[in-house]
C-alpha positions, 0 to 999 in steps of 0.5 A, a space after each residue: 808256785 808252779 812254773 806254769 804260773 809264769 806262762 801265758 794264761 791264754 796258752 795254758 788255756 789253749 785247746 791245741 790242734 789235734 792232728 789226724 796222726 794224734 787222734 788215731 794210731 794203728 790200722 792198715 787202711 789210713 784214710 783219716 789224714 787226707 794224704 796221698 794213697 801213693 808214695 812219690 816216684 822218687 828215690 827213697 820215696 817209700 812212706 813219704 806220702 804219710 805224715 810223720 809221727 808228731 813226736 817220733 817215739 823211737 827218737 824221743 827215747 833215744 835222745 832221752 837216753 843220750 841226755 840222761 833224762 826221761 821220755 816225758 821230759 823231751 820235746 823233739 824240735 827243728 834244731 834249737 831254734 824252734 825250741 827257743 821260739 816255742 819257749 818265748 811264745 809260751 812264756 812272753 806276752 807281747 808288749 808286757 814281758 821280757 827276756 834277759 840275755 848276756 851278749 855277745 851271745 847267740 842272736 836268735 834269743 833276741 830275734 825270737 823275743 822281738 818277733 813275739 813283741 817281748 822286750 830284750 834286757 841285756 846283762 853283757 859278758 865281760 871283755 874276756 867272756 865272763 858272766 857276772 852272776 850278780 849283775 845278771 840277777 840284778 838285771 832281772 825285772 818283774 817283767 822278765 819271764 826267760 833268762 837265756 844262758 849259753 854254755 859253751 857260749 856262742 861266739 866266745 866259747 866260754 863255759 859257765 860253771 855248773 854252780 853258777 847255773 844252779 845259783 841262777 836257777 835258785 834265784 829265779 825260782 817263782 820269777 823266771 825260766 832259766 833256759 840253758 843252751 848246750 848246743 856245743 856241750 859235747 865239745 866241753 867234756 862236761 856233764 849236762 846241766 839237765 840234772 838241775 831239772 830234778 831240783 828246779 822246775 824253772 830250768 829248761 835245757 836245749 840240745 841239738 844234733 847240728 854240731 857234734 853229731 854232724 846233722 846241721 842239714 837235718 835240723 834236729 834238736 831237743 828241749 829238755 824240761 819238766 813234763 808240764 813245760 813239755 806239755 805246754 810247748 806241745 800245745 803250740 808246736 806245729 803238728 808234724 815238725 820233723 820230716 821222716 828223712 830227718 828222723 831217719 838220719 838222726 836215728 842213724 847218727 845215734 846208732 851204735 856205729 854212728 856213735 862210734 864215728 861221732 866219738 872219733 870225729 869229736 876227738 879229731 876236732 878237739 885235737 885240732 882245736 888245741 893245735 889251732 889255739 897254740 898256733 894262732 897265738 903265735 901268729 903275727 897280727 893276732 892279739 888274742 885267742 879266747 879259750 874255747 870249749 866249743 868247736 870254734 875259736 874267737 880270735 882278736 886281730 890287729 886288723 880283723 877286717 883286713 884279715 877277713 878279706 884276705 881269708 875270703 879272697 883265698 876261699 876261706 869263709 870265717 864269721 865276722 863277729 865285729 858287730 858284737 860289743 866287745 868283739 869289734 876286733 874279732 873273727 870266729 873261726 870254726 875248727 875244720 879238718 886238718 887240711 882246712 885249718 892248715 889253709 887258714 894258717 897259711 893265709 894268715 902266715 902269708 898275709 895275702 891270698 894263698 
């Protein structure tokens, strides 16, 4: 059984939109795309009158090399969000199919499913962020088409063991697609699960340049999957998903110098994460700091709401995650610069606006 047998039949049969840039390459007089013949009169406007490459070959190749895979297994998307949306639309029929998530986790899995009209099945994490693999697999129904697993998980920061991921992938063969969201993988120091795709055609891995590569504003991500899945998603992705300036920014960040700077920045974040973990655990009013393999810490407080207000009054914005089941007493604090982290600690020590 092919993974495509689980996809929507109407999407498999869909004749995708063929853009002007897809139909013809090369040439020096470009009169096939109804573009303006003149660039805009703005700084950096050269070339912006032309549509970008639908899947920029240089960026695809660079990301494939970065993630240890091949070009035909990479789809470049607008962050991970677009990949999530495309996968749900490709595999879930409205009113018939479902996705399975393990809350508390990234909210876009459920949002994209509900927009598509797919049901959302939940197999919650334990209070300390552990994924119960048996419970997860027991929750899979005949309607389940996608199982989303985030590792490191947002907002708890916990990891899912590679052996557990493989166990899930194997159990879902012929039943559902396992989507492994590795948005925060660089902070974990562990190898990507993308190599599971060699063995399991029902695995897709999501990556992004928004976090460890400092390009949240450029919205550049990637879906890694078997070529047949990538081909399916290309049928429904908009014709020109990535603006040229965003592609240029990504290529700059992934250059030799960009990678050197990224390694330095990553090292700083990991050191600060370790410092904040130790210091926060010693703070009065802090019940627990959950272990994290991401660039944030989920922190339980005696008075999470009051702590949030004190931080906000001091100009420090953290994430109130108390709406999530099991995190009713928690705030999520992103690891900032040393000075920013010192500001958080000073407010917490003072118990009042600093």
